[in-house]
LOMARBA-779060 format. One line per 10 residues: number of its first residue (from 1); their letters; for each residue x, y, z of C-alpha. Coordinates in pm, whole numbers. Layout:
// LOMARBA-779060
NUM	A	X Y Z; ... .
//
This chain:
// LOMARBA-779060
1	XXXXXXXXXX	3 4 -24; 142 310 -108; -82 562 104; -20 574 476; -217 315 671; -470 455 910; -463 217 1196; -725 238 1488; -652 96 1820; -945 -43 2058 .
11	XXXXXXXXXX	-792 -49 2406; -778 82 2743; -536 369 2845; -237 371 3035; -128 704 3186; 252 631 3218; 250 556 2867; 400 217 2806; 86 -8 2722; -243 40 2616 .
21	XXXXXXXXXX	-379 288 2349; -59 496 2426; 187 251 2326; -8 166 2055; -34 505 1883; 370 522 1958; 390 194 1775; 167 271 1484; 373 570 1411; 711 412 1413 .
31	XXXXXXXXXX	594 129 1230; 461 397 934; 102 434 1000; -144 703 1142; -263 581 1458; -622 641 1613; -770 526 1939; -1089 435 2095; -1071 406 2467; -1226 91 2620 .
41	XXXXXXXXXX	-1122 172 2984; -936 425 3177; -668 288 3404; -468 407 3686; -130 230 3650; 245 309 3611; 553 92 3552; 486 -95 3915; 107 -210 3833; -260 -106 3823 .
51	XXXXXXXXXX	-440 57 4088; -766 154 3956; -991 88 3635; -1275 288 3514; -1488 150 3234; -1721 406 3048; -2039 292 2912; -2018 84 2622; -2239 323 2420; -1959 588 2463 .
61	XXXXXXXXXX	-1720 324 2294; -1964 281 2021; -1988 683 1960; -1601 686 1952; -1570 409 1689; -1868 559 1498; -1741 884 1491; -1392 776 1365; -1546 538 1103; -1786 832 965 .
71	XXXXXXXXXX	-1472 1033 863; -1181 841 832; -1068 547 615; -969 261 847; -715 12 698; -654 -186 1004; -775 -255 1379; -557 -370 1683; -797 -439 1933; -674 -499 2320 .
81	XXXXXXXXXX	-834 -457 2654; -1209 -485 2623; -1311 -617 2987; -1647 -696 2968; -1903 -918 2761; -2078 -598 2681; -1795 -414 2556; -1694 -704 2354; -2035 -746 2217; -2013 -373 2108 .
91	XXXXXXXXXX	-1722 -416 1942; -1829 -694 1744; -2140 -528 1655; -1946 -223 1516; -1700 -437 1307; -1994 -598 1147; -2136 -304 1041; -1829 -163 867; -1884 -155 486; -1522 -224 404 .
101	XXXXXXXXXX	-1336 -518 637; -1016 -402 765; -733 -579 872; -784 -691 1250; -567 -799 1491; -674 -894 1838; -472 -915 2149; -682 -1072 2404; -598 -907 2724; -704 -1181 2937 .
111	XXXXXXXXXX	-425 -1291 3229; -261 -1027 3410; 115 -1087 3467; 44 -1207 3815; -170 -1481 3668; -490 -1331 3798; -794 -1365 3548; -907 -1000 3413; -1226 -1125 3242; -1519 -1328 3367 .
121	XXXXXXXXXX	-1665 -1622 3222; -1937 -1445 3018; -1680 -1196 2894; -1474 -1517 2767; -1745 -1672 2581; -1799 -1335 2409; -1432 -1324 2319; -1447 -1620 2142; -1749 -1513 1947; -1536 -1201 1839 .
131	XXXXXXXXXX	-1276 -1438 1667; -1478 -1489 1358; -1433 -1120 1279; -1046 -1110 1349; -762 -1217 1120; -498 -1281 1388; -504 -1359 1776; -180 -1250 1960; -229 -1461 2316; 66 -1484 2548 .
141	XXXXXXXXXX	96 -1848 2694; -150 -1794 2980; -405 -1661 2750; -353 -1930 2508; -411 -2183 2778; -751 -2045 2876; -832 -1995 2525; -806 -2375 2449; -882 -2485 2795; -552 -2643 2895 .
151	XXXXXXXXXX	-251 -2589 3110; -9 -2316 3042; 241 -2449 2809; 585 -2543 2932; 757 -2599 2634; 755 -2458 2269; 627 -2759 2090; 342 -2753 2340; 268 -2407 2274; 270 -2453 1907 .
161	XXXXXXXXXX	38 -2747 1951; -212 -2538 2158; -172 -2230 1920; -276 -2478 1616; -544 -2611 1805; -705 -2240 1859; -628 -2157 1487; -815 -2477 1371; -1109 -2435 1627; -1177 -2053 1509 .
171	XXXXXXXXXX	-1060 -2068 1163; -794 -1774 1273; -415 -1716 1256; -254 -1718 1581; 66 -1557 1682; 241 -1794 1916; 476 -1611 2156; 743 -1774 2344; 824 -1499 2606; 672 -1668 2897 .
181	XXXXXXXXXX	886 -1967 2858; 1188 -2055 3062; 1549 -2054 2872; 1777 -1840 2662; 1555 -1888 2370; 1251 -1683 2297; 1087 -1795 1971; 759 -1687 1807; 553 -1855 1541; 258 -1750 1327 .
191	XXXXXXXXXX	34 -2024 1308; -231 -2074 1015; -586 -2260 1056; -449 -2520 821; -164 -2607 1089; 111 -2447 859; 348 -2208 1067; 627 -1985 1017; 892 -1993 1310; 1080 -1666 1384 .
201	XXXXXXXXXX	1368 -1774 1630; 1550 -1570 1849; 1725 -1531 2182; 1584 -1384 2469; 1679 -998 2543; 1799 -970 2922; 1598 -661 3035; 1304 -596 3294; 1185 -304 3040; 901 -518 2901 .
211	XXXXXXXXXX	592 -318 3007; 353 -319 2706; 536 -580 2483; 176 -735 2365; 18 -431 2311; 295 -315 2088; 342 -618 1912; 5 -644 1819; -43 -310 1717; 284 -334 1507 .
221	XXXXXXXXXX	157 -638 1335; -176 -465 1263; 19 -191 1096; 255 -376 894; -6 -583 754; -183 -302 621; 141 -172 475; 216 -491 310; -47 -735 270; 194 -1039 375 .
231	XXXXXXXXXX	105 -1192 716; 449 -1383 722; 660 -1070 647; 424 -824 855; 487 -1071 1159; 858 -1081 1087; 883 -700 1045; 676 -638 1345; 861 -873 1574; 1203 -729 1442 .
241	XXXXXXXXXX	1081 -372 1517; 971 -491 1874; 1314 -664 1976; 1502 -350 1886; 1245 -149 2104; 1313 -403 2385; 1697 -409 2344; 1718 -47 2341; 1446 16 2615; 1713 45 2912 .
251	XXXXXXXXXX	1823 388 2729; 1511 527 2879; 1455 621 3240; 1091 564 3307; 974 448 3639; 1097 182 3910; 918 -128 3788; 895 -287 3447; 980 -8 3238; 830 62 2882 .
261	XXXXXXXXXX	976 -54 2534; 1187 235 2336; 921 265 2067; 1108 541 1913; 1478 372 1901; 1480 326 1536; 1327 661 1451; 1582 839 1684; 1848 667 1502; 1727 804 1167 .
271	XXXXXXXXXX	1597 488 1022; 1283 490 825; 978 277 958; 1001 -118 880; 931 -216 538; 972 -548 296; 1144 -361 25; 1437 -267 288; 1498 -619 402; 1773 -781 242 .
281	XXXXXXXXXX	1640 -1147 270; 1348 -1018 69; 1587 -908 -198; 1749 -1251 -171; 1390 -1414 -231; 1336 -1165 -510; 1627 -1315 -706; 1541 -1692 -636; 1480 -1747 -992; 1801 -1590 -1078 .
291	XXXXXXXXXX	1985 -1803 -835; 1831 -2123 -954; 1959 -1980 -1301; 2304 -1958 -1198; 2273 -2319 -1072; 2185 -2432 -1409; 2469 -2241 -1610; 2685 -2493 -1776; 2989 -2353 -1623; 2876 -2386 -1248 .
301	XXXXXXXXXX	2745 -2744 -1334; 3080 -2844 -1491; 3246 -2650 -1220; 3080 -2864 -968; 3095 -3196 -1051; 3475 -3151 -1164; 3426 -3200 -1567; 3480 -2857 -1624; 3743 -2802 -1954; 4078 -2661 -1824 .
311	XXXXXXXXXX	4064 -2407 -2109; 3712 -2305 -1977; 3819 -2268 -1630; 4129 -2074 -1766; 3940 -1832 -1953; 3695 -1758 -1655; 4007 -1724 -1427; 4147 -1431 -1672; 3821 -1245 -1714; 3784 -1294 -1337 .
321	XXXXXXXXXX	4156 -1154 -1279; 4040 -841 -1461; 3684 -807 -1302; 3867 -844 -958; 4096 -560 -1005; 3833 -319 -1112; 3607 -463 -800; 3899 -361 -566; 3919 -16 -676; 3537 4 -638 .
331	XXXXXXXXXX	3549 -147 -285; 3839 125 -207; 3545 384 -315; 3285 244 -104; 3573 258 206; 3608 647 105; 3227 688 138; 3154 476 444; 2992 693 705; 3191 521 988 .
341	XXXXXXXXXX	3551 398 1054; 3437 32 1135; 3251 34 802; 3546 202 619; 3795 -81 774; 3564 -330 626; 3535 -229 286; 3909 -126 259; 4027 -483 407; 3811 -629 153 .
351	XXXXXXXXXX	3982 -435 -134; 4316 -557 -3; 4190 -929 44; 4058 -881 -299; 4379 -820 -454; 4651 -1031 -255; 4444 -1345 -138; 4189 -1401 -427; 4410 -1298 -714; 4708 -1511 -588 .
361	XXXXXXXXXX	4472 -1811 -699; 4442 -1662 -1026; 4812 -1609 -1089; 4897 -1944 -958; 4685 -2091 -1250; 4699 -1860 -1523; 4995 -1631 -1460; 5010 -1244 -1510; 4955 -1295 -1914; 4713 -1010 -2020 .
371	XXXXXXXXXX	4364 -1096 -2142; 4118 -917 -2362; 3817 -775 -2138; 3500 -977 -2244; 3165 -793 -2314; 3026 -950 -1993; 3354 -819 -1774; 3321 -500 -1896; 2947 -437 -1848; 2951 -551 -1492 .
381	XXXXXXXXXX	3264 -331 -1426; 3076 0 -1591; 2771 -76 -1377; 2981 -100 -1053; 3122 270 -1161; 2819 390 -1233; 2657 298 -895; 2952 461 -718; 2808 794 -680; 2662 734 -326 .
391	XXXXXXXXXX	2746 506 -42; 2420 312 -15; 2387 237 -398; 2726 131 -411; 2751 -107 -110; 2412 -243 -256; 2587 -319 -607; 2881 -473 -433; 2686 -731 -212; 2589 -983 -482 .
401	XXXXXXXXXX	2968 -1052 -566; 3000 -1168 -210; 2655 -1311 -137; 2624 -1513 -470; 2967 -1658 -459; 2933 -1764 -95; 2605 -1932 -178; 2728 -2128 -499; 3072 -2202 -375; 2934 -2340 -56 .
411	XXXXXXXXXX	2680 -2565 -208; 2947 -2701 -463; 3196 -2765 -208; 2949 -2972 -15; 2934 -3221 -287; 3295 -3216 -430; 3454 -3570 -481; 3796 -3633 -366; 4084 -3500 -631; 3838 -3255 -723 .
421	XXXXXXXXXX	4057 -3045 -987; 3917 -2718 -888; 3917 -2765 -538; 4123 -2467 -430; 3858 -2239 -579; 3548 -2385 -400; 3761 -2391 -68; 3850 -2056 -112; 3502 -1910 -156; 3345 -2185 61 .
431	XXXXXXXXXX	3558 -2089 357; 3443 -1965 692; 3675 -1647 636; 3468 -1541 326; 3143 -1635 487; 3231 -1406 756; 3312 -1123 520; 2983 -1204 339; 2781 -1163 646; 2980 -833 716 .
441	XXXXXXXXXX	2895 -691 384; 2518 -804 436; 2524 -616 741; 2660 -289 627; 2404 -323 331; 2134 -388 556; 2204 -92 776; 2223 137 492; 1879 18 359; 1732 84 696 .
451	XXXXXXXXXX	1818 428 674; 1730 490 313; 1461 701 192; 1207 543 -63; 1415 691 -342; 1760 581 -219; 1590 241 -148; 1458 206 -504; 1837 285 -613; 1982 20 -382 .
461	XXXXXXXXXX	1755 -262 -469; 1797 -169 -857; 2165 -184 -815; 2138 -515 -621; 1939 -658 -872; 2174 -554 -1194; 2448 -690 -1011; 2301 -1003 -972; 2221 -1043 -1321; 2588 -973 -1409 .
471	XXXXXXXXXX	2683 -1235 -1216; 2457 -1478 -1377; 2597 -1324 -1705; 2965 -1364 -1609; 2925 -1729 -1514; 2755 -1791 -1834; 3036 -1632 -2074; 3214 -1835 -2311; 3580 -1828 -2458; 3575 -1657 -2768 .
481	XXX	3614 -1988 -2971; 3302 -2148 -2819; 3080 -1845 -2861 .
//
């Protein structure tokens, strides 16, 4: 969706700002949406706990909802604390009456951190009825146990089983969350009604600043789905945003209990709101067909099984020598443009490695005899030089040479036979050292993508895709006598 997503939070308030509609509005803004709120309950609370709750008449909630819907396009709705059966029924009636169905994410606020139940049996039954109107439910493990009528899951497989049961029973997606489990791991998973799931692994973040995590995650998910239209990517982006907000929460000084997340961490660092096009894994997915095409190239297939003609390999190495000399110059240009000393050192070190380590292999096999630059080599280097005008575009153009070589060599090396004639080439690009360099190149390019505006990001993706196409052409080129 190119327009800004309008996202409505239906939830209780938190005057300390860490949870409820206050947290939702911060989250929606940080995730690239325009936030609105209809308040279901007024709470007196802070980071240490809740001391009082006032629930306005459900008719007033309906008045808030009708006022928003009468004037504003609603792309997504996040539902949090509802509290009573009457409020739940009013919310369901309003959703049913909407002329256009928005994205709806339900965070079923049912169980307090202490373990106390927050809603009675009548409200719990009404909440189940609401499921028919929502797309995703985001319970924590105690809430998930209540919803399926079981014990609180003590392991991740048990949590997934309960999430699958809830998803199947109500025909709704369930975002299972591992935050209440013990241990160093903290996975989440998006479980579909058909039982399929996407798991998002992650290490537990050591902090006590977790106030409002459930509110914020569900609001982020609603916002990202309104923007991307892809539940898998929406869950991933929302979760990545949340983990950063948790990891940087200790920079704030709010309260003496469980502090709030740092909802503005990414924005304060100058990063754009989360978006699929800024995620390098999405770029990698976008060139899946091209990567398969590289695997099918005659040169790669013969290189892998060791049947490649020595003359063909010598031609490749001669062209690669010419390419690497030019590539090293462009790497040096990236170092000159790098915004930090750490990144500057990486690109400069890569330029040195490119000349000293990689070219040594070429000299050992084909010597220093000059070769005529092929059309494919010339075109690739011309593209890299053209991308050298700004740092972000340049690093995006440089990345496929790292990433694709490491990917191809790693897979070919895994199946090489003893006495493989080109084992030295495979071992160099499949080495742990080159894998680490590739991860560093990905890290710096990802950082540049996160900080890019829409125009800069478009240039980065175009440069990355063009370099990937040049990699395919480079592998597919033939020596002149065989063209």
